C-alpha positions, 0 to 999 in steps of 0.5 A: 844157461846163457844164450849166444845170439849169432849176429850176422856180420855185414860183408863188404860188397864189391863196388860197381861202376854206377851207370845212370838209367838214362845212360843204359837206355841210350847205350842200348838204343845206340847199339841197336840203331847203329847195328841195324842201320849198318845192316840195312845199308849193306844189304840194300846197297847190293840191290838194284837201284836203276833199270832201263833198256839199251839198243843193241843190233836193232833190238833192245836188251834190259840193263840194270845197275845195283847200288854198288855200281851207282855209288860205293860211298854208302857201303864204305861209310856204313863199314866206317860207322860200324867200326866207330860204333864199337870203338866208342867203348874203347876210348874215353873223354875227348877220344870218345867224342871224336869217335862219336862225331865220326859215327854221326858223319858216317851216317850223314854222308851215307844218307846224302850219297844214297839220296843223290844216287837215287836219280843217277843215270851214269851207272846205267849208261855205262852198263848200256855202253858195255852191253852194246859195245857203243860208248855213246849208247844211252839208256831208254826207259830209265826207272829207279827203284826204292832201294836208294831210299831204303839205304838212306833210311838205314844211314839215318839210323847210323846218324841217330846212333852217332847223335846218341853217342855225342849226347850220352856217350860220357855216361857209358862204361868203357871196355875193360875198365875196372874202376871203383866209384871214386875212379881208382883202379881196383886192387888185386886180392891178396894171396891167402897165407900158407901155413907150412904145418898144415898139409891142406894149405900146402896142397891148396897152394900147389893147386893155385900154382904157388910155391908154398916154401917161398916165404920160409 
């Protein structure tokens, strides 16, 4: 009696886009740094940056100014940076480099604006004038909090995300890009052949939304 040995036939494996390990790590780091940095900037910019007292009717009242009153630049640039962070995956080649540069500049600009705002007194003087009704009123006992520097630290995280995108962005995958290792698009799967003499094939074709009689 003869024996037939079943030898498994190797099946072709679907080609996947090869992403270097360094690319995956830099991608994860950029996403984490950018998202965390933007969150820190947006939250800390809403905190009190400067405090003092203003003279009103022979007395004094406390006045304060949040980051938005001092400067709206960090908040605006954090939003731009967050948008640029996700736009990096929607573009390729030169477009990706330009978006990464925008992300880097957003972080640098937000950090600079926050540091400059840390010693600004114009917003508090304006608040003192509003409270006292005297346009010439000035603030006494002016103090600044640490929130401007927290904002600057968050902006630096955005800056680092941009630098990672500039350095490693070319190795990151693109959004919705289905490509083989050779760079050619994947071809669609061929529809199975329908045998009109087999009822089960007819039912399967109808279930797929096909017309089983179109080839006759």
